[in-house]
N, C-alpha and C positions, 0 to 999 in steps of 0.2 A: 567133691563137695562134702562127702562123708568125713574125709580126713580134716577138712577145715572146721567142720562142726565139732569133731572130736578134739581138735586143738583148742577151739574156743571154750568147749566144756572143761577141758583140762585147766586152761588158764583161769576160768571162773572158779573152779574148785580150789586151786592154789591160792587165789586172791581171797576167797571166803575163809579158807583155813588160816591165812595170815591175819585177816581181820579178827577172826575168832580168838586167835592167840593173843592179839594185842588188847582184846577186851578185858583181859585180866591185869593189864599193866596199871600201876598206880604211881602217882607223883608224890615225892617226898622232899621236904626241905631240910637241909643240913642244920642240925641243932648246934649252934656255936658253943653252948655251955657243955656239950659232951663230945666235942670234936677238937682234936689237937693234932697238929702236924709238927713233928719233931725230927731232928737230925742228930747224927752222931758221927764224929770223925776222930781218928787217932791223932795224938799229939806227941810227936817224936818217939813213938813206940813205947811211951811211958804211961799215959793216961788217955782218957777219952773226953774230948770236948763235946758238950751237948747244948742244944738250943731248941727253941720252939718259935712258932709264929702265932701271935695272939689274935690276929684278925684273919678270918676266913669266912667264905660263904659259898653256897652251892646248892645244887639240886640233884636228885636221883629219880630216874624212872625205873621201876622194878616190877618184873613179872615173874613171880616165883613159879607159877605153873608152866609158863612158857620157857622158863630158864633163860631169860634175856634181861637186859637192862642197859641203862645209860647213866653216866656220872659226869657232872661238870662241877669242878671245884676251883675257886680262885682264892689265892693266898696273897695277902698284902705283905710284900717282902720287907717293907719298912717296919713292920711290927715284930721283927726278929727280936727275941729276948733270951739272953743267956743268964740273966741275973747279975750281969756286970756291965755297967753303962759304957765303959771304954771299949769293951769287946763288941758290944752291940753296934757302936759307932763304926768300928772297923769293918764289921760284917756288912754294914749298909753302904760302905764306900765303894768306889770303882774297882778296888782290888778284888772284891768278892761279889755281893749281890747287886751292886751298882743301882741302888733303888731310885736314884734320880732319873736315870734313863729307862730302867725296867721296874716300875713300881709293883708289878705282880708276877706271879708264876701261876700257871694253870695246868690242871690235869683233866683231860677229856677222854672218856672211855666208853666203849660200846660192846665190849666182849667180856662176858661173864662165864666163868667155869663153875660147875657145881659138882658136889658129891651128895647124892640124894637131894634134899631141899636146902642144903647149906652151900653158900657161896665159898669157893676155895681160892679163886683168883679173879682179879679185875684187870683187864689189859687195855691200854690206850696210849695216849701221847702226853708227855710232859713237856711244857714250854717254859724255859728258863733262860734268861739273858738273851732273848730273841731267837733261841735255838729250840727246835722241836725234835724229840726222839721218842721211840717206843719205850714204854715202862709197864711192867707187870707188877701189881701189888698182890702179894700172897696173903691170904687170910690165915691168921693163927687162931681166930675166934670169930664166930658169926652167929647172930640170932635175931629173931623178930619177937616182939612181945607187945602186949597191950598195956600201955602206961596207965597206972591208976591215977596219976596226977593230971596227965594231959587228956585222958579218955580217948586216946588214939593209938594206932599201931605205930611202933617205932622199930626200925631195922638198923642193924649196924654191926660193927665188929672191930677187931684189931688187924691191921694190915701192915706189911713191911716189904721193902725192896732195897736193893743196893744199886746205886747208880755211879757211873764214872763222871765226875764233875767236869773233867777236862773236855768231854764231848760237848759240853755247853759253853766252853770257853773260859771256865773258871780255873785258872792255872796257878793262882797265887800259892806260893810255898812249895810247889812241886820240886824246884831246884834245891830246896833245903831238906827235902825228905818227907814233907807232908804227904800222906796218902792221897791218891786220886779218888778212891772209892769212899762213898758216903752212904751210911745206912739211914734210910728214911723210914720212919715209923708213923703210921696214921691211925689214930683212934677216931672212929666216926660213928655217930648216930644220926639218923634222919627220921623226921616225923611225917607220917602220912598226911597229905593235904586233902 
């Protein structure tokens, strides 16, 4: 009987500790005016093709004290923008992002790594072209501040990762020597709700 009581007390303590830790979690909404998802890929070993996605939305739950969080970002793949209409159209085609069949890509993460109170990595799953694989975004910059304009806390930073596009079935140009690795750069700011 004593061991059962001890087990119940231990379970209650762990549950209360978890609840106390989550009491510091706050919800944030992605600020589309300060959030950009861009990509870079080599072009025949000569230059670098770059593009961005103009439409994105998402949310963050962040607990700085508990060093935990969750991120959900959805990117409208049809909003790809390279500054050149013909290139945009090709990127939207079935050769690459296939926006008619796959109108969005998503990043869902629930593993945050910290150094002190700064986020250093966010790990989760990227879904692109109907394929889902692990992706870790490494922070090159991270900060939270009180916005004088919004009168709210804003947290965010610059993150980057390199992904193998062929893992998602994006094989266009591989036979011609286009690289399979794509550099993904994410600038994100989220406003506390």
